[in-house]
N, C-alpha and C positions, 0 to 999 in steps of 0.2 A: 879343737874341742868345742863342741857346740852345746851351749846350755840354753835352756829355754824356761822361762817362768810360766808360760801359758802353754797348755797342752791343746793343740788344735785337733778338733774332731769334726768330721763332716756333719752338717746339719741335716736332719731328716724332718722335713716339714709336712709329710703326708698325714701325720696324725693331728695336725692343727686344724681347728674348726673356727671360722669367724662367727662371732655372735654379736648381734646388735645390742648396743647399750640403750635400753629403754629409758632410763633416767635422763640420759643426755638428750635423747629425742624429745622428751617431755619438756626439758628446760629450754630447748630450742623453740618449741612451740610457744612457751610463755614469753620468751624474748620477742618473737615475731608478733605475738598478740599485743605486746606493749609498744613495739616499734612502728607497726603499720599505721595506727592512728596519728602518731606524732609525724610520721613522714607525710601522710595525707594532709595534715594541717599545714605543714611547711610548704608542700607543693601548692596548696590553695593560696597561701600567703604570697608566694612568688608569682603565681599566675595573676592574682589581683593587682599586684604592683606593676607587672609587665603591661597589663591592660590599661592601667592608669597612665603609664608612660606613653603607650601608643596613642591613647586619646589626647594626651597633652600635645604630642607632636601634630596630630591631626587638627586640633584646635588652632595651633600656631600657624599651620599652613592655610587653614581657612580664613583666619584673620588677615593674613598677608594678601590672600586673593580678594578679600572684601575691601581692603585699603586700595588695591589696584583698581577695582571696579568703581569705587567712589571717586578716585582720581580721574578715571576715564569719563565718568558721568559729569564731573564738574567741567572738564575740558569740553565735552559735547554741549553742555548747557551754555557755556560761554560762546561757543561757536554758533549755536542756535540764536542766541541773543544778538550776536554781531550780524548774522545773515538776515535776520528778520527785522533789523533796524531800518530806519528811513534812508540813511546814507547809502548802504550797499544796494538797496532797491532802486534808488534814484540813479546811481551810477550804472547799474545794469540796464535800466530803462533807457538811459542816454546812449548806451552802446547799441541798443536795438533800434534807436531812432525815435523813441517815444518822448513826448513832452508832457509836462503837467497840464491838466485841463484848466480852461479859463473859469473864472468864478461864475459866469453866467451859464455855463454848461453843466454845473453841478446840480443834482437833484437830491433833495433831502427827504427822508421818510418822516411822516408825521410823528411828532413827539420827540424827535431826536435832537432838535435845536434847543 
């Protein structure tokens, strides 16, 4: 014996018509109108912070390069001071067979003495 509490009938959907809910569409427009400026402000805030972070990394890299350049400059200045000093010049002159001039062979310009 078969008992059923629900009577099953075939559904006939050919008479159903879809209508747009204009109130819902209007509410969606108001939500978008309120959300778009907030989203733009948030995107702008994130963009500014990312640019700030990128510039910070760039400054850090440039400061590192500046320190390297200053270190290289000080090394070159020390090398220049060493090479233009009297001792290396005298040593190089001795290697080439040169000797310091006698005191009688020196000529002085006027006003330099």
